[in-house]
C-alpha positions as CSV (number, residue, x, y, z in Angstrom):
1,M,3.9,112.3,8.2
2,G,5.2,110.6,11.5
3,N,6.6,107.0,11.6
4,K,3.3,104.6,12.2
5,P,4.2,101.1,13.6
6,H,3.2,98.6,10.8
7,S,0.9,95.7,12.0
8,H,0.9,92.4,10.4
9,F,-0.8,88.8,12.0
10,L,2.6,87.3,12.3
11,S,4.0,90.7,14.1
12,L,5.2,89.5,17.6
13,P,3.0,90.9,20.3
14,P,4.0,94.2,21.9
15,I,5.4,92.6,24.9
16,L,8.0,90.7,22.7
17,S,8.4,93.2,20.3
18,R,7.5,97.3,20.8
19,S,8.1,97.6,17.2
20,G,5.5,95.9,16.0
21,Q,7.4,95.3,12.7
22,K,7.0,92.3,10.3
23,P,9.2,90.0,11.2
24,S,12.0,88.6,8.6
25,M,11.2,85.4,6.6
26,V,13.7,83.4,8.5
27,S,12.2,84.3,11.6
28,R,8.7,83.3,10.4
29,I,9.6,79.9,9.7
30,W,11.3,79.4,12.9
31,F,8.1,80.3,14.6
32,I,5.9,77.9,12.4
33,L,8.2,75.1,13.0
34,V,8.7,75.7,16.6
35,G,4.9,76.0,17.3
36,T,4.0,72.9,15.4
37,V,6.9,70.7,17.4
38,I,5.0,72.0,20.7
39,A,1.8,71.5,19.3
40,F,2.7,67.9,18.3
41,V,4.7,67.1,21.7
42,L,1.6,68.8,23.8
43,M,-1.0,66.7,21.8
44,N,1.3,63.3,21.6
45,L,1.7,64.1,25.6
46,L,-2.4,64.1,25.8
47,V,-2.7,60.8,24.2
48,S,-0.1,59.0,26.0
49,V,-1.7,60.4,29.3
50,F,-5.7,59.3,27.6
51,T,-4.1,55.7,26.6
52,L,-1.8,54.9,29.3
53,G,-2.8,51.2,30.4
54,V,-5.6,51.0,28.4
55,I,-6.7,49.5,24.9
56,F,-6.5,52.3,22.1
57,P,-9.7,53.7,20.6
58,G,-11.2,52.2,17.7
59,V,-9.8,49.0,18.5
60,S,-12.6,45.8,18.7
61,V,-12.4,41.9,18.9
62,S,-14.8,40.4,16.9
63,G,-16.9,43.4,16.8
64,T,-16.7,43.6,20.4
65,D,-15.3,47.3,21.2
66,L,-12.5,47.2,23.5
67,S,-11.7,51.3,23.4
68,F,-10.3,52.5,26.5
69,K,-10.7,49.2,28.2
70,T,-7.9,48.1,30.5
71,Q,-6.4,44.5,30.4
72,N,-8.6,43.4,33.2
73,E,-11.9,44.9,31.5
74,A,-11.1,43.6,28.8
75,R,-10.5,40.0,29.5
76,K,-13.9,40.0,31.7
77,I,-15.6,41.1,28.3
78,L,-13.9,38.6,26.3
79,A,-14.3,35.7,28.9
80,G,-18.3,36.0,28.4
81,M,-18.0,34.7,25.1
82,Q,-19.5,31.7,23.8
83,K,-16.8,28.6,23.6
84,E,-18.2,26.4,21.4
85,R,-19.0,27.1,17.9
86,E,-20.9,25.3,14.6
87,F,-20.4,25.5,11.2
88,T,-22.7,24.1,8.7
89,V,-21.4,24.0,4.6
90,E,-24.1,23.9,1.9
91,V,-23.1,22.6,-1.2
92,G,-26.2,22.0,-3.5
93,D,-28.0,19.4,-2.0
94,H,-25.4,18.5,0.5
95,K,-25.2,19.8,4.0
96,F,-22.0,19.3,6.2
97,S,-21.9,20.2,9.8
98,V,-18.8,20.4,12.3
99,T,-18.2,22.0,15.6
100,G,-15.2,23.9,17.2
101,S,-14.7,20.8,19.6
102,D,-14.6,18.5,16.5
103,L,-11.6,20.9,15.1
104,G,-9.8,20.4,18.0
105,A,-10.1,24.3,18.1
106,R,-9.3,26.4,21.3
107,Y,-9.5,30.3,22.0
108,E,-6.3,32.0,23.5
109,L,-7.2,34.5,25.4
110,D,-3.8,35.7,26.8
111,E,-3.1,35.9,23.2
112,T,-6.2,37.9,22.0
113,L,-5.8,40.0,25.0
114,K,-2.0,41.1,24.1
115,L,-2.7,41.4,20.5
116,A,-5.7,43.8,21.3
117,Y,-3.4,45.8,23.7
118,D,-0.5,45.7,21.1
119,V,-2.3,47.9,18.2
120,G,-1.3,51.5,19.1
121,H,0.8,50.8,22.2
122,S,3.5,49.3,19.8
123,S,4.0,52.7,17.9
124,P,7.2,54.5,19.6
125,I,5.0,57.6,19.3
126,A,1.7,57.5,21.2
127,L,-0.2,60.3,18.8
128,L,0.8,57.8,15.6
129,G,-0.6,54.7,17.6
130,F,-4.0,56.2,16.3
131,F,-3.4,55.5,12.8
132,D,-2.2,52.1,13.6
133,A,-5.4,51.4,15.3
134,D,-7.8,52.4,12.5
135,K,-5.4,50.4,10.2
136,R,-5.6,47.0,12.3
137,G,-7.4,47.8,15.2
138,Q,-10.5,45.2,13.9
139,L,-9.2,42.0,15.5
140,G,-10.6,38.4,15.4
141,Y,-9.8,35.7,18.4
142,A,-6.8,34.5,18.3
143,Y,-7.0,30.7,18.3
144,S,-5.6,27.1,17.8
145,I,-6.8,24.0,16.0
146,N,-5.9,20.8,15.3
147,R,-5.0,21.1,11.5
148,D,-5.1,17.3,10.7
149,E,-8.9,17.5,11.9
150,L,-9.4,20.8,9.7
151,K,-8.2,19.1,6.7
152,K,-10.0,15.6,7.1
153,F,-13.5,17.7,7.3
154,T,-12.5,19.9,4.3
155,T,-11.6,17.2,2.6
156,K,-14.5,15.2,3.2
157,V,-16.4,17.8,1.6
158,V,-14.7,17.9,-1.3
159,S,-14.8,14.2,-2.0
160,V,-18.5,13.8,-1.9
161,V,-19.4,17.0,-3.4
162,G,-16.7,17.1,-6.0
163,V,-16.2,15.1,-9.2
164,D,-13.0,14.7,-10.8
165,P,-12.3,15.7,-14.8
166,V,-11.8,12.9,-17.1
167,N,-9.2,13.5,-19.6
168,A,-9.3,12.4,-23.4
169,T,-7.9,9.5,-24.3
170,L,-8.4,6.7,-27.3
171,K,-9.5,3.3,-27.6
172,A,-9.1,0.7,-30.1
173,V,-12.3,-1.1,-31.5
174,E,-12.0,-3.9,-34.2
175,G,-8.8,-1.9,-35.5
176,R,-9.9,1.7,-35.8
177,L,-9.2,4.6,-33.3
178,E,-11.8,6.2,-31.8
179,V,-11.6,9.3,-29.7
180,V,-13.2,9.0,-26.1
181,P,-13.9,13.1,-25.3
182,D,-12.9,15.1,-22.0
183,T,-15.3,15.5,-19.6
184,D,-15.4,18.5,-17.0
185,G,-15.5,18.1,-13.3
186,F,-16.3,20.8,-10.3
187,R,-15.1,20.8,-7.0
188,V,-15.3,22.8,-4.1
189,D,-12.0,24.9,-3.3
190,Q,-10.6,23.2,-0.3
191,N,-8.2,26.2,0.3
192,L,-11.1,28.7,0.4
193,L,-13.2,26.3,2.2
194,T,-10.4,26.0,4.9
195,S,-9.7,29.8,5.2
196,I,-13.4,30.6,5.1
197,I,-13.8,28.4,8.8
198,S,-10.4,29.2,10.2
199,S,-11.9,33.2,9.7
200,S,-15.4,31.9,11.1
201,I,-13.7,30.3,14.4
202,A,-11.5,34.0,14.6
203,D,-14.8,36.0,14.4
204,G,-16.1,33.6,17.1
205,K,-19.6,33.5,15.4
206,D,-21.3,30.5,14.1
207,R,-21.9,30.3,10.2
208,N,-23.9,28.9,7.8
209,L,-21.4,28.8,4.7
210,K,-23.1,28.3,1.2
211,L,-20.5,27.3,-1.9
212,E,-20.6,27.0,-5.2
213,P,-18.6,24.3,-6.9
214,V,-16.1,25.9,-9.2
215,L,-16.2,24.4,-12.9
216,I,-12.8,22.3,-13.8
217,K,-11.6,21.6,-17.1
218,A,-9.9,18.5,-18.0
219,P,-6.1,19.1,-18.4
220,F,-6.0,17.1,-21.6
221,L,-8.7,17.8,-24.3
222,A,-10.0,16.0,-26.9
223,S,-8.1,18.9,-29.4
224,D,-5.2,18.0,-27.8
225,I,-4.9,14.6,-29.1
226,A,-3.4,14.4,-32.9
227,S,-0.3,13.2,-32.4
228,S,-1.1,10.5,-30.2
229,K,-3.7,9.2,-32.5
230,Q,-1.1,9.8,-35.1
231,S,1.3,7.9,-33.2
232,A,-1.0,4.7,-32.6
233,E,-2.1,4.6,-36.5
234,E,1.4,4.5,-37.4
235,I,1.8,1.5,-34.9
236,L,-1.8,-0.1,-36.4
237,S,-0.4,0.1,-39.9
238,R,2.8,-2.1,-39.2
239,T,2.9,-5.9,-39.7
240,A,4.6,-8.6,-36.9
241,V,5.2,-11.8,-38.8
242,L,5.6,-14.9,-36.2
243,N,7.4,-18.0,-38.1
244,Y,7.9,-21.2,-36.9
245,E,8.5,-24.4,-38.8
246,G,7.2,-23.3,-42.1
247,R,4.4,-21.6,-40.8
248,Q,3.6,-18.1,-40.2
249,F,1.1,-16.2,-37.8
250,V,0.2,-12.5,-38.4
251,P,-2.0,-10.5,-36.1
252,D,-4.8,-8.3,-37.5
253,K,-5.3,-4.9,-36.9
254,T,-8.1,-6.1,-34.1
255,A,-5.6,-8.0,-32.6
256,M,-3.0,-5.2,-32.6
257,G,-5.6,-2.9,-31.4
258,H,-6.1,-4.9,-28.1
259,W,-2.1,-4.3,-27.4
260,L,-2.5,-0.7,-27.4
261,V,-2.7,1.3,-24.0
262,F,-3.1,4.7,-23.3
263,S,-1.9,6.5,-20.4
264,H,-1.4,10.2,-19.5
265,A,1.5,11.3,-18.4
266,V,2.4,14.9,-16.8
267,S,5.6,16.9,-17.5
268,P,7.7,18.5,-15.0
269,D,6.0,22.1,-16.6
270,G,3.1,20.6,-15.8
271,K,1.7,19.5,-19.3
272,V,-0.6,16.5,-19.6
273,T,-0.1,14.2,-22.8
274,L,-1.3,11.1,-23.8
275,A,1.0,8.3,-24.2
276,V,1.0,5.3,-26.4
277,D,2.4,2.1,-25.4
278,L,2.1,-1.7,-25.6
279,S,0.5,-4.0,-23.1
280,R,2.7,-6.4,-22.1
281,E,-0.3,-8.7,-21.0
282,Q,-1.6,-8.5,-24.1
283,V,1.0,-8.9,-26.7
284,K,2.0,-12.2,-24.5
285,G,-1.6,-13.1,-24.7
286,Y,-1.5,-13.4,-28.7
287,L,1.8,-15.5,-28.1
288,Q,-0.4,-17.7,-26.4
289,S,-3.1,-18.6,-28.7
290,V,-0.3,-18.9,-31.3
291,A,1.5,-21.4,-28.6
292,N,-2.1,-23.1,-28.4
293,Q,-1.5,-24.3,-31.8
294,V,1.9,-25.2,-32.1
295,D,2.9,-26.4,-28.8
296,V,3.2,-30.3,-28.2
297,A,2.0,-31.3,-24.8
298,P,4.8,-34.2,-23.3
299,R,3.3,-38.0,-23.3
300,N,4.0,-38.5,-19.4
301,K,5.4,-42.1,-18.7
302,K,3.0,-44.8,-16.9
303,V,4.3,-47.0,-14.4
304,N,1.9,-49.7,-12.3
305,I,3.6,-51.0,-9.3
306,R,1.0,-54.0,-7.9
307,N,2.1,-55.5,-5.2
308,G,5.8,-53.8,-5.1
309,A,6.2,-55.0,-8.2
310,S,6.7,-52.6,-11.2
311,S,6.0,-52.5,-15.1
312,V,6.0,-49.7,-17.7
313,E,2.0,-49.5,-19.0
314,Q,3.2,-46.2,-21.3
315,E,6.6,-44.7,-22.2
316,G,7.2,-41.3,-22.0
317,Q,8.0,-38.6,-24.6
318,N,9.2,-34.9,-24.4
319,G,7.1,-32.0,-25.6
320,T,8.2,-29.0,-27.3
321,V,6.8,-25.0,-26.3
322,I,7.8,-22.2,-28.1
323,I,9.6,-19.5,-26.0
324,Q,6.6,-16.4,-25.4
325,D,9.0,-13.9,-23.4
326,A,12.0,-13.4,-25.6
327,A,9.2,-12.8,-28.5
328,V,7.3,-10.3,-26.6
329,D,10.0,-8.4,-25.6
330,E,11.1,-8.3,-29.5
331,I,7.7,-7.3,-30.5
332,I,7.2,-4.6,-28.2
333,S,10.8,-3.3,-28.7
334,N,10.3,-2.9,-32.4
335,I,6.6,-2.8,-33.3
336,K,6.7,1.1,-32.2
337,T,9.3,2.4,-35.1
338,N,9.5,-0.7,-38.0
339,S,7.1,-3.9,-38.5
340,V,8.8,-7.0,-37.1
341,S,9.5,-10.3,-38.9
342,I,10.3,-13.4,-35.7
343,N,11.4,-16.6,-36.1
344,L,10.1,-18.4,-32.9
345,Q,11.8,-20.7,-31.1
346,S,10.7,-23.8,-29.0
347,Q,12.6,-25.6,-26.1
348,P,11.6,-29.2,-24.5
349,V,9.4,-30.0,-21.8
350,P,10.6,-33.0,-20.1
351,F,7.8,-35.8,-19.5
352,Q,6.7,-36.8,-16.3
353,T,6.4,-40.4,-14.3
354,E,3.2,-41.3,-13.2
355,T,3.1,-44.0,-10.9
356,N,0.0,-46.1,-10.1
357,R,0.5,-48.3,-6.8
358,S,-2.1,-51.0,-6.1
359,V,-2.1,-53.6,-3.7
360,S,-3.5,-57.0,-4.7
361,L,-2.3,-59.6,-2.7
362,D,-4.4,-63.4,-3.0
363,Y,-3.7,-64.1,0.3
364,G,-5.7,-65.2,3.2
365,R,-3.3,-63.3,5.6
366,Y,-0.4,-61.2,5.0
367,I,1.8,-58.2,6.6
368,E,2.1,-54.7,5.5
369,I,4.8,-52.5,6.5
370,N,4.5,-48.8,5.5
371,L,8.3,-47.3,6.6
372,S,6.9,-43.5,6.0
373,S,4.5,-43.9,8.6
374,Q,6.5,-46.2,10.7
375,T,3.3,-48.7,10.8
376,L,2.8,-52.5,10.4
377,W,-0.8,-54.1,9.7
378,A,-1.5,-57.8,9.7
379,Y,-4.4,-58.5,7.1
380,Q,-7.0,-61.5,7.1
381,D,-9.0,-62.5,4.5
382,N,-8.8,-58.8,3.0
383,Q,-9.5,-57.0,6.4
384,A,-6.8,-55.2,8.8
385,I,-6.9,-57.0,12.1
386,F,-4.2,-55.6,14.0
387,S,-1.8,-52.8,13.7
388,T,1.1,-51.6,15.8
389,A,4.1,-48.8,15.6
390,I,7.4,-49.9,14.5
391,T,10.9,-48.9,14.2
392,S,12.6,-49.7,11.0
393,G,16.4,-49.6,9.8
394,A,18.4,-46.4,10.5
395,T,18.0,-45.4,6.6
396,G,19.9,-42.2,7.6
397,A,23.0,-43.9,9.3
398,G,22.7,-46.3,6.2
399,F,20.9,-49.4,7.3
400,P,17.9,-49.3,5.6
401,T,15.1,-51.7,5.5
402,V,14.5,-53.2,2.6
403,T,11.5,-52.8,0.4
404,G,9.3,-55.4,-1.7
405,L,7.4,-58.3,-1.3
406,F,9.2,-61.5,1.0
407,S,7.5,-63.9,2.9
408,I,8.6,-65.3,6.7
409,Y,10.7,-68.3,6.3
410,A,11.4,-68.7,9.8
411,K,10.1,-68.6,13.6
412,E,12.2,-68.9,16.4
413,T,12.0,-67.8,20.4
414,S,14.7,-67.1,22.7
415,R,17.6,-66.2,20.5
416,Y,20.6,-63.8,20.4
417,L,20.6,-61.9,17.5
418,N,24.5,-61.5,16.2
419,G,25.5,-59.2,13.7
420,R,29.0,-60.3,13.5
421,P,28.7,-62.2,10.5
422,Y,27.1,-59.4,9.0
423,G,30.1,-57.0,10.1
424,W,27.9,-55.6,13.0
425,D,29.2,-55.3,16.4
426,Y,26.1,-56.0,18.1
427,N,24.5,-59.4,20.2
428,V,21.1,-58.8,21.6
429,Y,18.3,-61.2,23.0
430,V,14.6,-61.2,21.5
431,D,12.4,-63.2,22.7
432,Y,10.5,-63.7,19.3
433,W,12.2,-63.7,15.7
434,M,10.9,-63.8,12.4
435,P,13.3,-63.6,9.4
436,F,11.9,-62.6,6.0
437,Y,14.9,-61.7,3.8
438,A,18.4,-62.5,4.4
439,G,19.4,-61.2,8.1
440,Y,16.4,-59.0,7.8
441,G,13.5,-59.6,10.3
442,L,10.6,-58.7,12.8
443,H,11.6,-59.1,16.4
444,D,10.7,-57.5,20.1
445,A,12.9,-54.9,21.0
446,D,13.1,-54.3,24.7
447,W,15.9,-51.9,24.8
448,R,13.7,-49.5,22.8
449,S,11.2,-47.0,24.7
450,S,9.1,-46.0,22.0
451,F,8.3,-47.0,18.5
452,G,6.9,-45.1,15.5
453,G,8.3,-42.2,15.3
454,Q,10.5,-40.5,12.9
455,D,13.5,-40.7,14.8
456,Y,14.2,-44.4,13.1
457,Y,16.4,-42.4,10.2
458,Y,19.3,-42.0,12.4
459,G,18.3,-44.2,15.4
460,G,16.8,-47.1,14.0
461,S,17.7,-50.8,13.6
462,H,20.3,-52.5,11.2
463,G,17.8,-53.2,8.8
464,C,15.5,-55.0,11.0
465,V,11.9,-54.5,12.1
466,N,11.6,-53.8,15.5
467,M,7.9,-53.8,17.4
468,P,7.1,-53.6,21.2
469,K,7.3,-57.4,22.7
470,S,3.4,-57.5,23.1
471,S,2.9,-57.1,19.2
472,A,5.6,-59.5,18.4
473,A,4.0,-62.1,20.5
474,F,0.9,-61.3,18.7
475,L,2.8,-62.1,15.1
476,F,4.4,-65.2,16.0
477,G,1.5,-66.9,16.8
478,W,-0.7,-65.5,14.4
479,A,1.6,-65.5,11.0
480,D,2.8,-68.7,9.6
481,I,5.9,-70.0,7.6
482,G,5.4,-68.6,4.2
483,T,3.3,-65.6,5.4
484,P,3.7,-62.6,2.6
485,V,5.4,-59.5,4.1
486,W,4.8,-56.4,2.1
487,I,7.4,-53.7,3.1
488,H,7.2,-50.1,1.0
489,Y,7.6,-46.4,1.5
């Protein structure tokens, strides 16, 4: 039989191989590899040509298909979108509305176009861009938002419709401990609401959101309270004895129950516990009830000053009070671990002096001078008929005007007042001179430009009572020798 060429589907075509023999295994592998590479290059080239300068097929923005659109074409499409969006959040019977403007939302068109064009084009190999478009080609609008306004809105929703859970606790009733059970709360998930609104803005659509509050269990339950209750019962089982001058005061369990305070604390690992403590105010309140029984109030001294003359109506006597703060500190620091017995200490309370000033001058006419207000009054038949501003002695400089009840013992006009006999270097002329005590007197003072001010303290006279000339003239004509002069502060 003659040799017949062997035919095979991987045989080279006759133009390449006249033998038509089956190629070797190595030849076949190379043929497959080279063919695949050539096919891939051709397909990649076709994809590059068809997607050059346009958005990859399968890419959309908020449901708007932008396949094979140039960026300018896509811009026109997206530019026509509605810019203002309204969002309504319904939680049970509550409804809240807000617009994108309220939240400071602003759509970024250029950024949106860039993101859309980058899908597929960002792949190093054009053919792989199809897989990229399939994976992340469904885009929302790029936007910016005022995060503070968004948080303010979501916080408002949460605060209106939410109820915080209440932790279990203890309370003392007539010396007995009762458990106050925990109660559940419910709340809208603020993070979820924020995420939904943000997604709605990106979608560029009005949204009506219906949310259901989530039940929230209290962090500290009634079943967790056994340890705290035991600690509180141990405190109530102890005694506090307060001793004072042979008397004892022992608070009962009802009183001690008022001392207890319960507060929840959170540990670093987030676990909530119920702490048992003592109220300083309540313990001090009990000490005050003891003080009300043993404190001795001071008896004030009473002094009457009548027409400048003093008399004692009642002598003073110091009181005593117990020192409460030290006793409170000792009770609080020890009663948690042991019973306590305290000897209360006391301290004196000085009495005060009560001064009753009165004027009862049984005179047809008299002169009153108030050094504090720098004022003089003339009284006739118990009525003030004249007043004037005065300048008295310079108290701060060591020249105060004397106080007390005196009387005018002389009257002179047109005389010089010489201070040398008293050790003072002055010699001044006055028109009216009315001495009332030693070298002190009432007189005019032309060298002064004003009277009645507080500058007398350092800038006053050497003890005399200065006044305007017109006032001195009135008093000189009105007052007789012997007219009383009452001077006081």
